[in-house]
C-alpha positions in Angstrom: -4.4 -2.1 22.4 -5.7 -0.1 19.4 -5.1 0.2 15.7 -5.4 3.4 13.9 -6.1 3.8 10.4 -5.4 6.9 8.0 -7.4 6.4 4.5 -6.4 9.5 2.5 -8.6 9.2 -0.8 -9.4 11.6 -3.5 -12.4 13.2 -1.3 -11.6 12.7 2.0 -9.6 12.5 4.9 -10.7 9.5 7.3 -8.7 8.4 10.9 -10.3 5.7 12.2 -9.2 4.2 15.8 -10.4 0.5 16.6 -9.9 -1.5 19.9 -8.2 -4.9 19.4 -10.0 -6.4 22.1 -13.4 -5.7 21.0 -13.2 -4.4 17.4 -15.0 -1.7 18.3 -14.5 1.8 16.6 -13.4 3.8 19.5 -12.5 7.5 17.1 -13.9 8.2 14.0 -13.2 11.6 12.2 -13.9 12.5 8.1 -12.7 15.7 6.9 -12.9 16.9 3.2 -8.9 17.1 2.3 -9.2 19.1 -0.9 -7.6 21.9 1.3 -4.6 20.1 1.5 -4.1 19.7 -2.0 -2.3 21.9 -4.0 -4.1 22.4 -7.6 -1.1 23.6 -9.5 1.5 20.8 -8.9 -1.2 18.1 -7.6 0.8 17.4 -4.6 -0.4 17.7 -1.2 0.6 20.2 1.3 1.7 18.7 4.2 1.6 22.0 6.3 -1.7 22.0 6.8 -2.0 18.4 6.5 0.1 18.4 9.5 -2.0 20.5 11.9 -5.2 18.0 11.0 -3.3 14.8 11.7 -1.8 16.4 15.3 -5.2 17.2 16.3 -6.6 14.1 15.7 -3.7 12.1 17.4 -4.1 14.3 20.2 -7.6 13.5 20.5 -6.9 9.5 19.8 -4.3 9.6 22.7 -6.5 11.4 25.0 -9.5 8.8 24.5 -7.6 5.9 24.5 -4.7 6.9 27.3 -2.4 5.6 25.0 0.4 7.1 22.8 -0.3 5.8 18.8 2.9 4.0 18.0 1.9 3.1 14.4 -0.2 3.7 11.9 -1.9 2.1 8.8 -2.0 4.4 5.8 -4.8 4.0 3.2 -3.8 6.4 0.0 -5.3 7.0 -2.9 -4.3 10.2 -4.8 -3.8 11.2 -8.7 0.1 10.5 -8.0 -0.3 6.6 -7.9 1.0 4.4 -10.8 -0.4 1.1 -12.0 2.4 -1.4 -13.5 1.0 -4.3 -15.4 3.3 -7.1 -16.4 3.3 -10.3 -17.7 6.4 -12.7 -16.8 7.1 -16.0 -18.4 8.8 -19.0 -16.9 10.0 -22.6 -18.8 9.1 -25.3 -16.6 10.0 -27.7 -18.6 7.3 -30.4 -17.5 7.7 -29.6 -13.9 5.2 -29.1 -11.1 5.3 -25.4 -10.1 5.9 -24.3 -6.8 5.9 -21.3 -4.4 9.6 -20.4 -4.4 9.1 -20.4 -8.9 6.0 -17.6 -7.4 8.5 -16.2 -5.4 11.3 -15.4 -8.1 9.0 -14.4 -11.0 7.9 -11.7 -8.6 10.9 -10.3 -7.2 12.7 -10.0 -10.3 9.8 -8.0 -11.8 10.3 -6.1 -8.9 13.5 -4.9 -9.5 13.1 -4.6 -13.0 10.4 -1.7 -12.4 12.4 -0.2 -9.8 15.5 -0.6 -11.7 14.0 1.8 -14.2 11.4 3.5 -12.1 14.0 4.8 -9.3 11.6 7.3 -8.2 9.1 5.3 -7.2 7.9 2.8 -4.3 6.1 -0.3 -5.2 3.5 -0.4 -2.3 1.0 -3.3 -3.7 2.0 -6.3 -5.8 -1.3 -8.1 -7.2 -1.6 -10.8 -9.1 -4.5 -10.7 -11.4 -3.7 -14.2 -13.3 -1.5 -17.3 -13.4 -1.5 -19.2 -16.8 -0.2 -22.5 -17.0 0.4 -23.9 -20.6 -2.1 -21.8 -21.7 -4.9 -22.4 -19.1 -5.9 -19.4 -16.6 -6.4 -19.4 -12.7 -7.2 -17.0 -11.0 -5.4 -18.5 -7.8 -2.4 -20.0 -7.4 -2.5 -23.7 -8.7 -0.2 -25.7 -6.2 0.9 -29.4 -7.2 0.1 -28.7 -11.3 3.1 -29.9 -13.8 3.2 -27.4 -16.6 5.9 -26.5 -19.8 5.1 -22.8 -19.8 4.3 -20.8 -16.6 3.8 -16.9 -16.5 1.8 -14.2 -14.2 -0.3 -11.3 -14.9 0.9 -8.9 -12.3 0.0 -5.3 -11.4 1.9 -3.1 -9.0 0.9 0.1 -7.7 3.4 2.3 -6.9 3.9 6.0 -5.3 6.3 8.6 -5.8 9.4 7.7 -3.4 8.9 11.3 -2.4 5.3 11.4 -1.4 6.1 8.0 0.7 8.7 9.8 2.3 6.7 13.0 3.3 4.0 10.8 4.9 6.8 8.8 6.9 8.6 11.7 8.0 5.2 13.4 9.0 4.6 10.7 11.4 8.4 10.2 12.4 8.0 13.9 13.7 5.5 12.7 16.5 7.2 9.0 16.7 5.1 7.1 14.8 6.0 4.6 12.9 3.8 3.6 9.4 3.0 -0.1 9.9 1.7 -0.4 6.5 0.4 1.3 3.5 
């Protein structure tokens, strides 16, 4: 009946729980997170962070009378990495379709991870579709073209960071539903 979100951004830690039945906020807590951030190596101090998370989880579970089973994480840290690339397909005058799009995205992801195995791709954003030198912001279905390209941005986090967040919540029997 409830969705819980944790936003960890450059200045604050926000925890919110929403009632799915009426879309109302039933819990909100905001804390300055600078004390969780190790200035020397720019990594999160998960020991201190764990205490704050545990305290808030207990408050939410008491308030809602339900155990939190999963959580949505919104993370913005200096450790995030954006990788942009363009991929091209010779379409031979055929109509482009979703399968072409899926193939190009999956191939791009594999190439990035092949050479950056310490990263996890969290988000994939298509910034531009180009069909025969015409740009589109939205997928132009049903159009025939000779050359088809995508400008893609991948938001990545170090695998170690993602695993640390997952382990933190798994200790509390909470699954990270989505990053």
